[in-house]
C-alpha positions in Angstrom: 100.0 145.3 84.1 102.6 145.3 81.7 104.1 141.7 79.9 106.9 141.2 79.7 107.9 141.0 75.7 108.7 138.1 74.2 111.3 137.9 71.8 110.6 136.7 68.3 112.2 133.9 66.7 112.1 135.9 63.6 115.6 138.4 65.2 117.6 135.5 65.1 119.2 135.2 61.6 119.5 132.2 59.7 123.6 132.0 59.9 123.0 130.8 63.4 120.5 128.3 62.7 123.2 126.0 61.0 125.6 126.6 64.2 125.4 123.7 66.8 126.6 124.2 70.8 129.8 122.8 70.8 129.5 119.1 72.1 133.2 120.1 74.2 131.2 122.9 76.1 128.7 120.4 76.8 131.2 118.0 78.0 132.7 121.2 80.5 129.4 121.7 82.0 128.7 117.7 82.9 132.0 117.8 84.3 130.9 121.0 86.9 127.9 118.4 88.3 130.8 115.3 88.3 132.6 114.3 91.6 136.3 113.9 91.3 136.1 113.4 87.4 138.9 111.5 85.3 139.0 114.3 82.9 140.9 113.7 79.4 138.5 115.6 77.4 140.3 119.4 77.8 141.9 120.7 75.4 144.8 123.1 76.7 148.1 122.0 78.2 147.7 121.1 82.1 150.5 123.5 83.4 150.2 127.0 84.3 151.7 129.7 82.4 155.2 129.6 83.2 156.3 132.6 85.8 158.5 135.1 83.7 155.3 135.5 81.3 153.1 136.0 84.2 155.3 138.4 85.8 156.0 140.1 81.8 151.9 140.8 81.8 152.1 142.1 85.4 154.6 144.4 84.6 153.0 145.8 81.3 149.8 146.1 83.1 151.8 148.4 85.9 153.5 150.3 83.2 150.3 151.2 81.9 150.2 149.1 78.7 146.1 149.0 79.2 144.6 151.4 76.3 144.2 149.8 72.5 147.7 148.9 70.8 147.9 149.4 67.2 145.3 147.0 65.5 148.3 145.4 63.8 150.1 144.6 67.3 152.7 146.5 69.2 156.2 147.3 67.6 158.7 144.8 69.3 156.4 141.9 68.7 155.9 142.3 65.1 159.3 142.7 64.7 160.6 139.2 66.4 157.6 137.6 64.6 159.0 138.7 61.2 162.3 138.5 61.6 161.6 135.0 62.3 159.2 134.6 59.5 161.9 136.2 57.0 164.2 134.2 58.2 162.7 131.3 58.0 160.6 131.2 54.6 162.9 134.0 52.7 159.6 135.1 51.0 159.8 139.2 50.1 155.7 139.6 50.2 155.3 137.8 53.4 153.5 140.0 56.4 152.9 139.5 59.8 150.3 140.5 62.5 149.2 139.8 65.5 145.6 138.6 66.0 143.0 138.1 69.1 143.7 134.6 69.4 144.4 131.9 66.6 140.4 131.7 66.3 140.4 134.8 66.2 142.5 134.6 63.1 141.1 132.1 61.6 137.7 134.4 61.7 139.0 137.0 60.1 141.6 134.7 57.3 137.8 133.3 56.4 136.1 136.3 56.6 138.3 138.3 54.0 138.5 135.3 51.7 134.9 133.6 51.5 131.6 134.7 50.3 128.4 133.6 50.0 128.5 130.3 48.2 132.2 129.7 48.0 133.1 126.1 48.6 135.7 125.5 52.0 137.3 121.9 51.8 138.2 120.5 55.5 139.5 117.4 56.2 137.4 115.1 58.1 138.1 114.8 61.2 138.4 118.4 61.9 138.4 120.8 64.8 135.2 121.6 66.0 135.1 125.7 64.7 135.9 125.1 60.8 132.6 124.3 60.0 131.1 126.6 61.8 133.5 129.4 60.7 132.9 129.1 57.3 129.3 129.2 57.4 129.8 132.5 59.0 131.7 133.3 56.6 128.8 132.8 53.9 130.7 129.8 52.5 130.0 125.7 52.1 132.0 123.3 54.0 133.1 120.5 51.8 134.4 117.5 53.9 137.3 115.2 52.8 137.3 111.8 54.3 140.9 111.3 55.9 139.7 107.8 57.8 141.2 105.1 58.7 144.6 106.7 59.4 144.3 110.5 59.0 146.4 111.2 56.1 145.7 113.6 53.1 145.0 111.5 49.6 145.6 114.4 47.3 143.3 112.2 44.7 140.5 112.9 47.1 141.3 116.4 47.6 141.4 117.1 43.9 137.6 115.2 43.2 136.5 117.6 46.1 137.6 120.6 44.0 135.1 122.7 41.7 135.2 126.0 40.2 133.5 127.1 43.4 136.7 126.3 45.6 137.8 129.0 47.4 140.1 128.3 50.3 141.2 124.9 51.8 141.6 124.6 55.9 144.3 122.4 56.6 145.7 121.6 60.5 148.9 119.7 61.0 149.4 118.6 63.8 145.8 118.1 64.0 142.9 118.6 66.7 141.4 116.1 67.3 143.9 113.1 65.7 146.9 114.2 66.9 148.1 113.3 63.2 151.2 114.8 62.2 151.4 115.1 58.2 154.6 114.3 56.5 156.4 116.7 54.3 155.0 114.5 51.4 151.3 115.5 52.0 152.2 118.7 53.0 154.2 119.3 49.7 151.3 117.4 47.6 148.5 119.7 48.9 150.5 123.1 49.4 151.6 122.4 45.2 147.7 121.5 44.1 146.9 125.2 45.8 149.0 126.5 43.6 148.5 124.7 40.7 144.2 125.8 41.0 145.1 129.1 42.6 143.5 128.1 45.8 143.8 129.9 49.2 145.5 127.3 51.4 144.6 128.3 55.6 147.5 126.5 57.6 146.4 126.3 61.5 149.7 125.7 63.0 148.8 126.3 66.7 150.4 123.0 67.4 153.6 123.3 65.8 155.7 123.1 68.2 154.2 119.5 69.2 155.7 116.9 67.0 156.9 114.1 68.6 158.2 111.4 65.7 159.6 114.2 63.2 159.8 117.3 62.1 157.2 119.6 61.4 156.3 121.0 57.6 154.5 123.8 56.9 152.9 124.2 53.1 154.3 127.8 53.2 157.8 126.0 52.4 155.9 124.9 48.7 153.8 127.9 48.2 154.5 131.4 49.3 150.8 132.1 49.2 149.9 130.1 52.1 148.2 132.1 55.3 149.0 131.0 58.5 147.4 131.0 61.8 149.9 130.3 65.1 149.9 131.5 68.5 151.0 131.0 72.4 147.9 129.4 73.2 149.1 126.2 73.5 152.6 126.2 73.9 152.7 128.2 76.6 149.6 127.4 78.1 148.1 130.8 77.6 144.4 130.1 76.2 142.6 132.6 77.8 145.1 135.2 77.2 144.1 135.1 73.2 146.7 136.2 71.4 147.7 135.0 68.2 150.0 135.6 65.6 149.3 135.3 61.4 151.6 135.4 58.7 150.7 135.6 54.8 151.0 137.6 51.4 150.7 141.2 52.3 147.8 142.1 49.9 145.8 139.2 52.3 147.1 140.5 55.5 146.3 144.1 55.0 143.1 142.7 54.6 142.4 140.8 57.6 144.0 144.0 59.8 141.2 146.0 58.1 139.2 143.6 59.4 140.5 143.0 62.9 140.2 147.0 63.1 136.1 147.0 63.1 135.8 143.4 65.1 138.2 142.6 67.3 140.1 146.4 67.8 143.7 144.4 68.7 144.9 141.6 70.4 144.8 142.5 73.8 147.5 145.2 74.8 149.2 143.7 77.8 149.4 140.1 76.8 151.2 141.0 73.9 154.1 142.2 76.1 154.0 138.8 77.3 153.7 137.2 74.5 157.6 138.9 74.0 158.5 137.5 76.9 156.8 133.9 75.4 158.8 134.2 71.9 162.1 133.7 74.6 160.8 131.0 77.0 162.3 127.5 76.3 158.9 125.0 76.2 161.3 122.0 75.8 160.9 120.7 78.7 156.7 120.6 78.2 157.4 118.7 74.4 159.1 116.3 76.1 156.8 115.7 78.7 153.6 115.3 76.6 156.2 113.0 74.3 156.7 110.7 77.4 152.7 111.1 77.8 151.6 109.9 74.7 153.9 107.1 74.6 152.7 106.2 78.3 148.8 106.1 76.5 149.3 104.4 73.5 151.9 101.8 74.9 148.8 101.1 77.3 145.8 101.1 75.0 147.2 100.0 71.8 146.0 95.9 72.6 142.7 97.1 73.2 141.7 99.9 70.6 143.0 101.0 66.7 145.2 103.3 67.0 146.5 106.2 64.5 147.7 109.6 64.3 149.0 110.8 67.7 152.2 112.0 66.5 151.9 115.6 68.1 149.4 117.7 69.8 148.1 116.3 72.8 145.2 114.3 71.6 144.2 110.7 70.8 141.5 110.1 68.4 140.5 106.2 68.7 138.0 104.1 67.4 135.5 102.4 70.0 135.6 98.6 69.9 131.8 98.2 69.2 128.6 100.5 69.1 128.8 104.1 68.1 131.3 106.3 69.5 128.4 108.5 71.5 127.2 104.8 73.2 130.6 104.4 74.4 131.2 108.0 75.8 127.8 107.4 77.7 129.4 104.5 79.2 132.7 106.5 79.8 130.8 108.7 82.0 128.9 106.4 83.9 132.2 105.0 85.2 133.4 108.8 86.1 135.5 109.4 82.7 134.9 112.4 80.4 135.9 111.7 76.9 134.6 113.6 73.8 132.7 111.9 71.2 134.0 111.9 68.2 130.7 113.3 65.7 131.9 116.4 67.3 134.8 116.6 65.0 133.7 114.8 62.3 130.6 113.3 60.3 131.3 109.7 61.4 130.4 108.9 65.5 132.6 105.6 65.1 135.9 107.2 67.4 136.1 109.1 70.8 138.6 111.6 71.4 141.0 112.2 74.6 143.6 114.5 75.4 146.5 113.5 77.8 147.5 116.9 79.1 146.5 116.0 82.4 148.6 114.3 85.5 149.8 111.2 85.4 147.2 110.0 88.0 145.1 111.2 86.0 146.1 109.6 82.9 146.5 106.0 85.1 143.1 106.3 86.4 141.7 107.1 82.6 143.6 104.1 81.2 142.3 101.5 83.9 138.7 102.7 82.9 139.4 102.5 78.9 140.8 99.3 79.3 137.5 97.9 81.4 135.3 99.2 78.9 137.3 97.5 75.9 136.8 94.2 77.3 
């Protein structure tokens, strides 16, 4: 009798032991076993992909655009994005390419810029992928605390920098806090990165969702900024995996080379749909999410300490007492799905809610949250 082979633990690369299973995925798995949960955990738009974009995808598939595209993306989409970037920033050396989602763009940027022992400054709270992608690239995450108001303290950033600092990873509007960095915050960060000759990556996937003022990109003050953007959140195309990146040509060339040997290209027919998405007016979605944000803040401000929330579709709330993990367990016992703050942070004092949900779901969620606070 031949015994089934047993996989050796030694087969697993050391880097994998530094990556934890996503706490968000665990909540998703839990939701699958609950009856009619009040789900305020999902970080994606609650509306379907607009019909003209879906029609453009179908047309591209039927038209035979199903093979590989050029690694850097299809020419019409590249020209559209490049024209926008040129008009916005007027940098002679800034180039665009199409990525396989913003997560793919982040991985390419970090693997291009970061090597073993290099340090990457990340602001806490942070998007869950940042630490893990940094470690995948061989780097060391250096966390800069932004509590309690999630604003960037430039002195803390300066103090965190060493001769091993290679990258600053910046995200505004922020996931999980919803904080939109002010022009002053962004300018100081951009100028510090330029002064210290440190690469600055700006994750701008929520750029379209700013409710209380304009959006500021560090690219306005630092022409070496690498920007990661995409269509997933703005046009509800999260499963389509189409993002884009722009930055100094010598960095972009290396990222394209790495994409050629990893993702190959962004999904070809989706790129034609993204061209249609670029023309689609999403202002009604932005207005709707501003109304949802206002409803949630007004309903919860007497029971919870609220900072951030100026953009994206998240609130990162401090628990009234105890730990964030304990609070989330109580919420789940009341059929409410939210994400514990320690998924996004070294602290366990907060929880994240997503208000990308139907109005009735938000109302039910508020009822539970108010009850838990009291």
